[in-house]
Structure formats: structure tokens, C-alpha cells
Biotite code that builds the C-alpha atoms (Angstrom):
import biotite.structure as struc

atoms = struc.array([
    struc.Atom([60.164, 139.217, 39.179], chain_id="A", res_id=1, res_name="MET", atom_name="CA", element="C"),
    struc.Atom([56.599, 139.171, 38.852], chain_id="A", res_id=2, res_name="SER", atom_name="CA", element="C"),
    struc.Atom([55.596, 135.574, 38.216], chain_id="A", res_id=3, res_name="TRP", atom_name="CA", element="C"),
    struc.Atom([54.895, 134.127, 35.159], chain_id="A", res_id=4, res_name="ASP", atom_name="CA", element="C"),
    struc.Atom([51.621, 132.216, 34.495], chain_id="A", res_id=5, res_name="TRP", atom_name="CA", element="C"),
    struc.Atom([52.245, 131.203, 30.542], chain_id="A", res_id=6, res_name="ASP", atom_name="CA", element="C"),
    struc.Atom([56.196, 130.233, 32.300], chain_id="A", res_id=7, res_name="TYR", atom_name="CA", element="C"),
    struc.Atom([54.381, 127.967, 34.741], chain_id="A", res_id=8, res_name="LEU", atom_name="CA", element="C"),
    struc.Atom([52.279, 126.323, 31.648], chain_id="A", res_id=9, res_name="TRP", atom_name="CA", element="C"),
    struc.Atom([55.826, 125.791, 29.868], chain_id="A", res_id=10, res_name="LYS", atom_name="CA", element="C"),
    struc.Atom([57.106, 124.113, 32.513], chain_id="A", res_id=11, res_name="VAL", atom_name="CA", element="C"),
    struc.Atom([55.007, 122.354, 33.993], chain_id="A", res_id=12, res_name="LEU", atom_name="CA", element="C"),
    struc.Atom([55.913, 118.943, 31.372], chain_id="A", res_id=13, res_name="PRO", atom_name="CA", element="C"),
    struc.Atom([59.106, 118.817, 32.623], chain_id="A", res_id=14, res_name="SER", atom_name="CA", element="C"),
    struc.Atom([58.626, 119.295, 36.615], chain_id="A", res_id=15, res_name="VAL", atom_name="CA", element="C"),
    struc.Atom([56.093, 116.182, 36.082], chain_id="A", res_id=16, res_name="LEU", atom_name="CA", element="C"),
    struc.Atom([58.377, 114.197, 34.599], chain_id="A", res_id=17, res_name="GLU", atom_name="CA", element="C"),
    struc.Atom([60.420, 115.198, 37.875], chain_id="A", res_id=18, res_name="GLY", atom_name="CA", element="C"),
    struc.Atom([57.288, 113.122, 39.415], chain_id="A", res_id=19, res_name="LEU", atom_name="CA", element="C"),
    struc.Atom([56.955, 110.495, 37.661], chain_id="A", res_id=20, res_name="LEU", atom_name="CA", element="C"),
    struc.Atom([60.828, 109.490, 38.802], chain_id="A", res_id=21, res_name="ILE", atom_name="CA", element="C"),
    struc.Atom([60.299, 111.186, 42.756], chain_id="A", res_id=22, res_name="THR", atom_name="CA", element="C"),
    struc.Atom([57.119, 107.843, 41.961], chain_id="A", res_id=23, res_name="PHE", atom_name="CA", element="C"),
    struc.Atom([58.829, 105.345, 40.860], chain_id="A", res_id=24, res_name="GLU", atom_name="CA", element="C"),
    struc.Atom([61.987, 105.970, 44.036], chain_id="A", res_id=25, res_name="ALA", atom_name="CA", element="C"),
    struc.Atom([60.010, 106.289, 46.692], chain_id="A", res_id=26, res_name="THR", atom_name="CA", element="C"),
    struc.Atom([57.845, 103.231, 45.380], chain_id="A", res_id=27, res_name="VAL", atom_name="CA", element="C"),
    struc.Atom([60.671, 100.766, 45.334], chain_id="A", res_id=28, res_name="LEU", atom_name="CA", element="C"),
    struc.Atom([62.480, 102.003, 48.028], chain_id="A", res_id=29, res_name="GLY", atom_name="CA", element="C"),
    struc.Atom([59.203, 102.071, 50.224], chain_id="A", res_id=30, res_name="ALA", atom_name="CA", element="C"),
    struc.Atom([59.104, 98.566, 48.822], chain_id="A", res_id=31, res_name="LEU", atom_name="CA", element="C"),
    struc.Atom([62.441, 96.928, 49.781], chain_id="A", res_id=32, res_name="LEU", atom_name="CA", element="C"),
    struc.Atom([62.169, 99.349, 53.574], chain_id="A", res_id=33, res_name="ALA", atom_name="CA", element="C"),
    struc.Atom([59.484, 97.124, 53.940], chain_id="A", res_id=34, res_name="TYR", atom_name="CA", element="C"),
    struc.Atom([60.385, 93.849, 52.850], chain_id="A", res_id=35, res_name="VAL", atom_name="CA", element="C"),
    struc.Atom([63.656, 93.872, 54.605], chain_id="A", res_id=36, res_name="LEU", atom_name="CA", element="C"),
    struc.Atom([62.961, 95.776, 57.571], chain_id="A", res_id=37, res_name="GLY", atom_name="CA", element="C"),
    struc.Atom([60.396, 92.611, 58.496], chain_id="A", res_id=38, res_name="LEU", atom_name="CA", element="C"),
    struc.Atom([63.789, 90.497, 57.430], chain_id="A", res_id=39, res_name="VAL", atom_name="CA", element="C"),
    struc.Atom([66.235, 92.292, 59.420], chain_id="A", res_id=40, res_name="PHE", atom_name="CA", element="C"),
    struc.Atom([63.013, 92.074, 63.111], chain_id="A", res_id=41, res_name="ALA", atom_name="CA", element="C"),
    struc.Atom([62.530, 88.015, 62.038], chain_id="A", res_id=42, res_name="ILE", atom_name="CA", element="C"),
    struc.Atom([65.856, 87.235, 62.453], chain_id="A", res_id=43, res_name="LEU", atom_name="CA", element="C"),
    struc.Atom([66.598, 89.365, 65.300], chain_id="A", res_id=44, res_name="ARG", atom_name="CA", element="C"),
    struc.Atom([64.113, 87.903, 67.312], chain_id="A", res_id=45, res_name="ARG", atom_name="CA", element="C"),
    struc.Atom([65.393, 84.621, 65.061], chain_id="A", res_id=46, res_name="SER", atom_name="CA", element="C"),
    struc.Atom([67.617, 83.051, 68.948], chain_id="A", res_id=47, res_name="GLY", atom_name="CA", element="C"),
    struc.Atom([70.522, 82.555, 67.378], chain_id="A", res_id=48, res_name="ILE", atom_name="CA", element="C"),
    struc.Atom([72.273, 85.518, 69.652], chain_id="A", res_id=49, res_name="ARG", atom_name="CA", element="C"),
    struc.Atom([75.431, 86.304, 67.209], chain_id="A", res_id=50, res_name="VAL", atom_name="CA", element="C"),
    struc.Atom([72.994, 86.697, 63.764], chain_id="A", res_id=51, res_name="LEU", atom_name="CA", element="C"),
    struc.Atom([70.735, 88.729, 66.192], chain_id="A", res_id=52, res_name="SER", atom_name="CA", element="C"),
    struc.Atom([74.635, 91.150, 68.078], chain_id="A", res_id=53, res_name="TRP", atom_name="CA", element="C"),
    struc.Atom([75.079, 91.195, 63.515], chain_id="A", res_id=54, res_name="VAL", atom_name="CA", element="C"),
    struc.Atom([71.566, 92.910, 62.651], chain_id="A", res_id=55, res_name="ILE", atom_name="CA", element="C"),
    struc.Atom([71.249, 95.209, 65.560], chain_id="A", res_id=56, res_name="TRP", atom_name="CA", element="C"),
    struc.Atom([74.565, 96.812, 64.382], chain_id="A", res_id=57, res_name="LEU", atom_name="CA", element="C"),
    struc.Atom([73.111, 96.920, 60.881], chain_id="A", res_id=58, res_name="ILE", atom_name="CA", element="C"),
    struc.Atom([70.951, 98.361, 62.105], chain_id="A", res_id=59, res_name="VAL", atom_name="CA", element="C"),
    struc.Atom([71.778, 100.876, 64.486], chain_id="A", res_id=60, res_name="GLU", atom_name="CA", element="C"),
    struc.Atom([75.372, 102.083, 61.910], chain_id="A", res_id=61, res_name="PHE", atom_name="CA", element="C"),
    struc.Atom([72.514, 102.810, 59.470], chain_id="A", res_id=62, res_name="VAL", atom_name="CA", element="C"),
    struc.Atom([69.731, 104.362, 61.227], chain_id="A", res_id=63, res_name="ARG", atom_name="CA", element="C"),
    struc.Atom([72.911, 106.617, 63.285], chain_id="A", res_id=64, res_name="SER", atom_name="CA", element="C"),
    struc.Atom([74.425, 108.220, 59.929], chain_id="A", res_id=65, res_name="THR", atom_name="CA", element="C"),
    struc.Atom([72.504, 110.789, 57.376], chain_id="A", res_id=66, res_name="PRO", atom_name="CA", element="C"),
    struc.Atom([71.067, 109.147, 54.499], chain_id="A", res_id=67, res_name="LEU", atom_name="CA", element="C"),
    struc.Atom([73.269, 111.602, 51.763], chain_id="A", res_id=68, res_name="LEU", atom_name="CA", element="C"),
    struc.Atom([76.028, 109.848, 52.758], chain_id="A", res_id=69, res_name="VAL", atom_name="CA", element="C"),
    struc.Atom([74.607, 106.299, 52.607], chain_id="A", res_id=70, res_name="GLN", atom_name="CA", element="C"),
    struc.Atom([73.936, 107.954, 49.134], chain_id="A", res_id=71, res_name="LEU", atom_name="CA", element="C"),
    struc.Atom([77.719, 109.269, 47.977], chain_id="A", res_id=72, res_name="PHE", atom_name="CA", element="C"),
    struc.Atom([78.945, 105.983, 49.409], chain_id="A", res_id=73, res_name="PHE", atom_name="CA", element="C"),
    struc.Atom([76.884, 102.929, 47.665], chain_id="A", res_id=74, res_name="LEU", atom_name="CA", element="C"),
    struc.Atom([76.786, 105.817, 44.435], chain_id="A", res_id=75, res_name="PHE", atom_name="CA", element="C"),
    struc.Atom([80.521, 107.859, 44.440], chain_id="A", res_id=76, res_name="PHE", atom_name="CA", element="C"),
    struc.Atom([82.769, 104.468, 46.655], chain_id="A", res_id=77, res_name="VAL", atom_name="CA", element="C"),
    struc.Atom([80.758, 101.213, 45.516], chain_id="A", res_id=78, res_name="LEU", atom_name="CA", element="C"),
    struc.Atom([82.702, 101.361, 41.929], chain_id="A", res_id=79, res_name="PRO", atom_name="CA", element="C"),
    struc.Atom([85.912, 101.379, 43.689], chain_id="A", res_id=80, res_name="GLN", atom_name="CA", element="C"),
    struc.Atom([85.555, 97.851, 45.134], chain_id="A", res_id=81, res_name="PHE", atom_name="CA", element="C"),
    struc.Atom([84.076, 96.984, 40.775], chain_id="A", res_id=82, res_name="GLY", atom_name="CA", element="C"),
    struc.Atom([80.691, 97.417, 41.908], chain_id="A", res_id=83, res_name="VAL", atom_name="CA", element="C"),
    struc.Atom([78.843, 100.424, 39.563], chain_id="A", res_id=84, res_name="THR", atom_name="CA", element="C"),
    struc.Atom([75.085, 101.804, 40.020], chain_id="A", res_id=85, res_name="LEU", atom_name="CA", element="C"),
    struc.Atom([73.506, 103.481, 38.296], chain_id="A", res_id=86, res_name="SER", atom_name="CA", element="C"),
    struc.Atom([72.065, 107.013, 40.109], chain_id="A", res_id=87, res_name="PRO", atom_name="CA", element="C"),
    struc.Atom([68.214, 105.529, 40.620], chain_id="A", res_id=88, res_name="LEU", atom_name="CA", element="C"),
    struc.Atom([69.125, 101.931, 41.439], chain_id="A", res_id=89, res_name="VAL", atom_name="CA", element="C"),
    struc.Atom([71.838, 103.713, 43.566], chain_id="A", res_id=90, res_name="ALA", atom_name="CA", element="C"),
    struc.Atom([69.154, 105.836, 45.419], chain_id="A", res_id=91, res_name="GLY", atom_name="CA", element="C"),
    struc.Atom([66.618, 102.812, 45.261], chain_id="A", res_id=92, res_name="VAL", atom_name="CA", element="C"),
    struc.Atom([69.131, 101.278, 47.267], chain_id="A", res_id=93, res_name="LEU", atom_name="CA", element="C"),
    struc.Atom([69.807, 104.379, 49.590], chain_id="A", res_id=94, res_name="GLY", atom_name="CA", element="C"),
    struc.Atom([66.183, 104.803, 50.839], chain_id="A", res_id=95, res_name="LEU", atom_name="CA", element="C"),
    struc.Atom([64.805, 101.025, 50.789], chain_id="A", res_id=96, res_name="GLY", atom_name="CA", element="C"),
    struc.Atom([68.062, 100.708, 53.091], chain_id="A", res_id=97, res_name="LEU", atom_name="CA", element="C"),
    struc.Atom([68.059, 103.882, 55.198], chain_id="A", res_id=98, res_name="HIS", atom_name="CA", element="C"),
    struc.Atom([63.762, 103.599, 55.584], chain_id="A", res_id=99, res_name="TYR", atom_name="CA", element="C"),
    struc.Atom([64.735, 99.336, 56.721], chain_id="A", res_id=100, res_name="ALA", atom_name="CA", element="C"),
    struc.Atom([66.568, 100.310, 59.511], chain_id="A", res_id=101, res_name="THR", atom_name="CA", element="C"),
    struc.Atom([63.274, 101.640, 60.391], chain_id="A", res_id=102, res_name="TYR", atom_name="CA", element="C"),
    struc.Atom([60.926, 99.896, 60.121], chain_id="A", res_id=103, res_name="THR", atom_name="CA", element="C"),
    struc.Atom([62.550, 96.885, 61.159], chain_id="A", res_id=104, res_name="SER", atom_name="CA", element="C"),
    struc.Atom([61.577, 99.393, 64.440], chain_id="A", res_id=105, res_name="GLU", atom_name="CA", element="C"),
    struc.Atom([58.158, 99.336, 63.991], chain_id="A", res_id=106, res_name="VAL", atom_name="CA", element="C"),
    struc.Atom([57.930, 95.344, 63.005], chain_id="A", res_id=107, res_name="TYR", atom_name="CA", element="C"),
    struc.Atom([59.311, 94.636, 66.172], chain_id="A", res_id=108, res_name="ARG", atom_name="CA", element="C"),
    struc.Atom([57.374, 96.559, 68.096], chain_id="A", res_id=109, res_name="ALA", atom_name="CA", element="C"),
    struc.Atom([54.433, 95.257, 66.926], chain_id="A", res_id=110, res_name="GLY", atom_name="CA", element="C"),
    struc.Atom([55.444, 91.990, 66.979], chain_id="A", res_id=111, res_name="ILE", atom_name="CA", element="C"),
    struc.Atom([56.009, 92.162, 70.883], chain_id="A", res_id=112, res_name="GLU", atom_name="CA", element="C"),
    struc.Atom([52.365, 93.914, 70.644], chain_id="A", res_id=113, res_name="ALA", atom_name="CA", element="C"),
    struc.Atom([51.295, 90.036, 69.830], chain_id="A", res_id=114, res_name="VAL", atom_name="CA", element="C"),
    struc.Atom([50.137, 87.756, 73.367], chain_id="A", res_id=115, res_name="PRO", atom_name="CA", element="C"),
    struc.Atom([52.398, 86.420, 74.719], chain_id="A", res_id=116, res_name="LYS", atom_name="CA", element="C"),
    struc.Atom([49.849, 83.680, 74.565], chain_id="A", res_id=117, res_name="GLY", atom_name="CA", element="C"),
    struc.Atom([49.471, 83.342, 71.219], chain_id="A", res_id=118, res_name="GLN", atom_name="CA", element="C"),
    struc.Atom([53.020, 82.588, 70.894], chain_id="A", res_id=119, res_name="TRP", atom_name="CA", element="C"),
    struc.Atom([52.244, 79.487, 73.620], chain_id="A", res_id=120, res_name="GLU", atom_name="CA", element="C"),
    struc.Atom([49.460, 78.245, 71.506], chain_id="A", res_id=121, res_name="ALA", atom_name="CA", element="C"),
    struc.Atom([51.339, 78.100, 68.456], chain_id="A", res_id=122, res_name="ALA", atom_name="CA", element="C"),
    struc.Atom([54.115, 75.947, 70.317], chain_id="A", res_id=123, res_name="VAL", atom_name="CA", element="C"),
    struc.Atom([51.128, 73.479, 72.251], chain_id="A", res_id=124, res_name="ALA", atom_name="CA", element="C"),
    struc.Atom([49.732, 72.868, 69.084], chain_id="A", res_id=125, res_name="LEU", atom_name="CA", element="C"),
    struc.Atom([53.078, 72.252, 67.532], chain_id="A", res_id=126, res_name="SER", atom_name="CA", element="C"),
    struc.Atom([52.518, 74.471, 64.326], chain_id="A", res_id=127, res_name="LEU", atom_name="CA", element="C"),
    struc.Atom([56.069, 74.745, 62.446], chain_id="A", res_id=128, res_name="PRO", atom_name="CA", element="C"),
    struc.Atom([58.082, 78.024, 63.215], chain_id="A", res_id=129, res_name="ARG", atom_name="CA", element="C"),
    struc.Atom([56.948, 79.598, 59.833], chain_id="A", res_id=130, res_name="ALA", atom_name="CA", element="C"),
    struc.Atom([53.719, 79.069, 59.699], chain_id="A", res_id=131, res_name="ARG", atom_name="CA", element="C"),
    struc.Atom([53.134, 80.534, 63.482], chain_id="A", res_id=132, res_name="THR", atom_name="CA", element="C"),
    struc.Atom([55.016, 83.907, 61.450], chain_id="A", res_id=133, res_name="TRP", atom_name="CA", element="C"),
    struc.Atom([52.968, 83.658, 58.442], chain_id="A", res_id=134, res_name="LEU", atom_name="CA", element="C"),
    struc.Atom([49.579, 82.682, 59.911], chain_id="A", res_id=135, res_name="ARG", atom_name="CA", element="C"),
    struc.Atom([49.421, 83.305, 63.785], chain_id="A", res_id=136, res_name="VAL", atom_name="CA", element="C"),
    struc.Atom([52.199, 86.550, 64.275], chain_id="A", res_id=137, res_name="ILE", atom_name="CA", element="C"),
    struc.Atom([52.512, 88.439, 61.533], chain_id="A", res_id=138, res_name="LEU", atom_name="CA", element="C"),
    struc.Atom([48.311, 88.481, 60.827], chain_id="A", res_id=139, res_name="PRO", atom_name="CA", element="C"),
    struc.Atom([48.843, 90.500, 64.614], chain_id="A", res_id=140, res_name="GLN", atom_name="CA", element="C"),
    struc.Atom([51.650, 92.246, 64.433], chain_id="A", res_id=141, res_name="ALA", atom_name="CA", element="C"),
    struc.Atom([51.416, 93.758, 60.532], chain_id="A", res_id=142, res_name="ILE", atom_name="CA", element="C"),
    struc.Atom([48.110, 95.491, 61.088], chain_id="A", res_id=143, res_name="PRO", atom_name="CA", element="C"),
    struc.Atom([48.970, 97.256, 64.851], chain_id="A", res_id=144, res_name="ARG", atom_name="CA", element="C"),
    struc.Atom([51.875, 99.181, 62.094], chain_id="A", res_id=145, res_name="VAL", atom_name="CA", element="C"),
    struc.Atom([50.500, 100.791, 59.294], chain_id="A", res_id=146, res_name="LEU", atom_name="CA", element="C"),
    struc.Atom([50.102, 104.160, 60.249], chain_id="A", res_id=147, res_name="PRO", atom_name="CA", element="C"),
    struc.Atom([53.429, 103.379, 60.754], chain_id="A", res_id=148, res_name="ALA", atom_name="CA", element="C"),
    struc.Atom([55.147, 102.334, 57.734], chain_id="A", res_id=149, res_name="LEU", atom_name="CA", element="C"),
    struc.Atom([52.803, 105.035, 56.139], chain_id="A", res_id=150, res_name="GLY", atom_name="CA", element="C"),
    struc.Atom([54.425, 108.019, 58.145], chain_id="A", res_id=151, res_name="ASN", atom_name="CA", element="C"),
    struc.Atom([57.668, 106.464, 56.810], chain_id="A", res_id=152, res_name="TYR", atom_name="CA", element="C"),
    struc.Atom([56.521, 106.269, 52.915], chain_id="A", res_id=153, res_name="THR", atom_name="CA", element="C"),
    struc.Atom([55.757, 110.005, 53.364], chain_id="A", res_id=154, res_name="ILE", atom_name="CA", element="C"),
    struc.Atom([58.653, 110.921, 54.706], chain_id="A", res_id=155, res_name="SER", atom_name="CA", element="C"),
    struc.Atom([61.133, 108.947, 52.113], chain_id="A", res_id=156, res_name="MET", atom_name="CA", element="C"),
    struc.Atom([58.848, 110.523, 49.404], chain_id="A", res_id=157, res_name="PHE", atom_name="CA", element="C"),
    struc.Atom([59.753, 114.039, 50.493], chain_id="A", res_id=158, res_name="LYS", atom_name="CA", element="C"),
    struc.Atom([63.171, 113.195, 51.168], chain_id="A", res_id=159, res_name="GLU", atom_name="CA", element="C"),
    struc.Atom([63.881, 112.430, 47.336], chain_id="A", res_id=160, res_name="THR", atom_name="CA", element="C"),
    struc.Atom([64.801, 115.648, 46.808], chain_id="A", res_id=161, res_name="PRO", atom_name="CA", element="C"),
    struc.Atom([67.939, 114.325, 47.540], chain_id="A", res_id=162, res_name="LEU", atom_name="CA", element="C"),
    struc.Atom([69.046, 111.731, 45.577], chain_id="A", res_id=163, res_name="LEU", atom_name="CA", element="C"),
    struc.Atom([69.733, 114.767, 43.249], chain_id="A", res_id=164, res_name="LEU", atom_name="CA", element="C"),
    struc.Atom([72.865, 114.739, 45.000], chain_id="A", res_id=165, res_name="ALA", atom_name="CA", element="C"),
    struc.Atom([73.802, 111.164, 42.995], chain_id="A", res_id=166, res_name="ILE", atom_name="CA", element="C"),
    struc.Atom([72.378, 112.641, 39.749], chain_id="A", res_id=167, res_name="GLY", atom_name="CA", element="C"),
    struc.Atom([68.925, 111.462, 39.857], chain_id="A", res_id=168, res_name="VAL", atom_name="CA", element="C"),
    struc.Atom([66.609, 114.576, 38.262], chain_id="A", res_id=169, res_name="LEU", atom_name="CA", element="C"),
    struc.Atom([62.989, 113.979, 40.806], chain_id="A", res_id=170, res_name="ASP", atom_name="CA", element="C"),
    struc.Atom([60.739, 116.636, 41.305], chain_id="A", res_id=171, res_name="LEU", atom_name="CA", element="C"),
    struc.Atom([62.927, 118.614, 42.956], chain_id="A", res_id=172, res_name="ALA", atom_name="CA", element="C"),
    struc.Atom([65.588, 118.195, 40.823], chain_id="A", res_id=173, res_name="GLY", atom_name="CA", element="C"),
    struc.Atom([63.832, 119.008, 37.499], chain_id="A", res_id=174, res_name="ALA", atom_name="CA", element="C"),
    struc.Atom([62.759, 122.122, 38.862], chain_id="A", res_id=175, res_name="ALA", atom_name="CA", element="C"),
    struc.Atom([65.958, 122.935, 39.697], chain_id="A", res_id=176, res_name="PHE", atom_name="CA", element="C"),
    struc.Atom([66.568, 121.294, 36.004], chain_id="A", res_id=177, res_name="GLU", atom_name="CA", element="C"),
    struc.Atom([64.453, 123.796, 34.127], chain_id="A", res_id=178, res_name="VAL", atom_name="CA", element="C"),
    struc.Atom([65.443, 126.779, 35.834], chain_id="A", res_id=179, res_name="GLY", atom_name="CA", element="C"),
    struc.Atom([68.554, 127.096, 35.717], chain_id="A", res_id=180, res_name="SER", atom_name="CA", element="C"),
    struc.Atom([68.314, 126.821, 31.596], chain_id="A", res_id=181, res_name="LEU", atom_name="CA", element="C"),
    struc.Atom([66.246, 130.056, 31.850], chain_id="A", res_id=182, res_name="ASN", atom_name="CA", element="C"),
    struc.Atom([67.484, 131.139, 35.707], chain_id="A", res_id=183, res_name="PHE", atom_name="CA", element="C"),
    struc.Atom([64.208, 131.374, 36.366], chain_id="A", res_id=184, res_name="ARG", atom_name="CA", element="C"),
    struc.Atom([63.259, 129.819, 39.663], chain_id="A", res_id=185, res_name="TYR", atom_name="CA", element="C"),
    struc.Atom([60.582, 130.915, 40.978], chain_id="A", res_id=186, res_name="VAL", atom_name="CA", element="C"),
    struc.Atom([58.000, 129.217, 39.591], chain_id="A", res_id=187, res_name="GLU", atom_name="CA", element="C"),
    struc.Atom([59.149, 125.459, 38.689], chain_id="A", res_id=188, res_name="PRO", atom_name="CA", element="C"),
    struc.Atom([60.439, 125.960, 42.977], chain_id="A", res_id=189, res_name="LEU", atom_name="CA", element="C"),
    struc.Atom([56.677, 126.848, 44.082], chain_id="A", res_id=190, res_name="THR", atom_name="CA", element="C"),
    struc.Atom([55.335, 124.676, 41.722], chain_id="A", res_id=191, res_name="LEU", atom_name="CA", element="C"),
    struc.Atom([57.434, 121.828, 42.870], chain_id="A", res_id=192, res_name="ALA", atom_name="CA", element="C"),
    struc.Atom([56.090, 122.148, 46.360], chain_id="A", res_id=193, res_name="GLY", atom_name="CA", element="C"),
    struc.Atom([52.912, 122.839, 45.362], chain_id="A", res_id=194, res_name="VAL", atom_name="CA", element="C"),
    struc.Atom([53.091, 119.381, 44.747], chain_id="A", res_id=195, res_name="LEU", atom_name="CA", element="C"),
    struc.Atom([54.679, 118.295, 47.418], chain_id="A", res_id=196, res_name="PHE", atom_name="CA", element="C"),
    struc.Atom([51.917, 119.220, 49.436], chain_id="A", res_id=197, res_name="LEU", atom_name="CA", element="C"),
    struc.Atom([49.210, 118.451, 46.755], chain_id="A", res_id=198, res_name="VAL", atom_name="CA", element="C"),
    struc.Atom([50.795, 114.918, 47.625], chain_id="A", res_id=199, res_name="LEU", atom_name="CA", element="C"),
    struc.Atom([51.525, 114.174, 50.932], chain_id="A", res_id=200, res_name="SER", atom_name="CA", element="C"),
    struc.Atom([48.559, 115.738, 52.660], chain_id="A", res_id=201, res_name="TYR", atom_name="CA", element="C"),
    struc.Atom([46.281, 113.371, 51.621], chain_id="A", res_id=202, res_name="PRO", atom_name="CA", element="C"),
    struc.Atom([48.640, 110.853, 52.250], chain_id="A", res_id=203, res_name="ALA", atom_name="CA", element="C"),
    struc.Atom([48.883, 112.158, 55.589], chain_id="A", res_id=204, res_name="SER", atom_name="CA", element="C"),
    struc.Atom([44.831, 112.141, 56.060], chain_id="A", res_id=205, res_name="LEU", atom_name="CA", element="C"),
    struc.Atom([45.198, 108.226, 54.999], chain_id="A", res_id=206, res_name="LEU", atom_name="CA", element="C"),
    struc.Atom([47.800, 107.246, 58.407], chain_id="A", res_id=207, res_name="VAL", atom_name="CA", element="C"),
    struc.Atom([45.289, 109.089, 60.243], chain_id="A", res_id=208, res_name="ARG", atom_name="CA", element="C"),
    struc.Atom([42.263, 106.701, 59.095], chain_id="A", res_id=209, res_name="PHE", atom_name="CA", element="C"),
    struc.Atom([44.729, 104.485, 59.435], chain_id="A", res_id=210, res_name="LEU", atom_name="CA", element="C"),
    struc.Atom([46.214, 105.067, 63.480], chain_id="A", res_id=211, res_name="GLU", atom_name="CA", element="C"),
    struc.Atom([42.059, 105.039, 64.077], chain_id="A", res_id=212, res_name="ARG", atom_name="CA", element="C"),
    struc.Atom([41.013, 102.261, 61.433], chain_id="A", res_id=213, res_name="ARG", atom_name="CA", element="C"),
    struc.Atom([42.867, 100.114, 64.114], chain_id="A", res_id=214, res_name="PHE", atom_name="CA", element="C"),
    struc.Atom([42.916, 101.956, 67.472], chain_id="A", res_id=215, res_name="GLY", atom_name="CA", element="C"),
    struc.Atom([45.827, 103.547, 67.390], chain_id="A", res_id=216, res_name="LEU", atom_name="CA", element="C"),
    struc.Atom([44.178, 107.073, 67.903], chain_id="A", res_id=217, res_name="SER", atom_name="CA", element="C"),
    struc.Atom([41.182, 108.813, 70.309], chain_id="A", res_id=218, res_name="ARG", atom_name="CA", element="C"),
])
């Protein structure tokens, strides 16, 4: 089968529509992962042993099971309990919850890297715990973990094709659908792969810049 440029330009709009879905799932999933991961990290340091243990159990369970299985659970199993989610919502929740367990460990490492003297100074000044977190600890911890968060965002972007399993036509899903209409997959799948590469590589360069910016690499 020879390469057909006319066919490529014909399917380009449909593939780009799938790219918008990929962006939407990645951005919303990343925001959920960032916020929920930070909540997990803070709760694990709450000092309440039972709560810390429950959060640890959730993190380890989610990290130890495949994302695809979690997506199937959210989309196919939850309706058995009266909770029905649209494919995109289930995909965003799956990505966000899955990567929140990884970002929580990233946040935890950043928080533990803050010098102990900072905590002691906050106690000596009788700062409220909320203010200690917001004004002292997190402003020092978060810049340290930005490169790692960036890496997980790139990984999430590249894992969005898994959402096709629950009916989300992302970039890869749109390419497959267009290819199935004419039983010609080479051009649309190649286009999808090139778009993933074109978007992922600059993002990885940005992560390297952040590593240099915050002195995390030589």
C-alpha cells in the first residue's frame, strides 16, 4: 500500500478533533492528580495514624493495579452500584486518581526535603498549621517537584489512548475510527504518532529546563 498524501489531508480534521479530546483529558486529569496528590501527601503527615494508614493503603492499592483495570471499574462496574459516568468523565477520573497516587509520593519527597529547621521556626513563631503549610512549607517544596510533575503529565498524555477501551475517541481513537472507515490505517495512525511526538518532545525539553532552573540536574 503506497502512501497517499491526499488521504492524509482528508483525515487530518478528524484526527485533530481527537487531539482536542486528548488535551481535555490530559489537562483535567493532571489538575485532579496535582490537587488530589497534594491532599494525599498532606493527610499522610496529619499525625492521625488511622488516617495516614488509610491514605497509604489507597495509594499503594491504586499504584499496584493497572490503569486500564481502573478505567474498566469506573465505567463498567460503578453503574452496578447506581453511579453512571460518561466515557470522558470516567477517563478523566481514572487518569487523575491513578496519577494522584504517584504525585502524592512526589509531593511527599518535596515536603520531606524542606529543612527541619523551617518546621521548628514556624512552631517557635506560633504560626497556625494552615499558615505554616501555605506560607512556609509548600512554597519551598513545590518548586522542587515541578520537573517530576511535568514528567507525570507527559506520561499521562501518552497514556490517553487507553481511554479508547471505554469509548473515548482521543487522538489514537480518532485515528483508528477514521482508518476503519476506509480500511486504511497507515496514514491516520502515522499522523497520530507524529502528533504525539511533536507535542511530547517539547514538553520533555521544558521539564529538563525546569530541572536546570531549580538545580535538580547538572
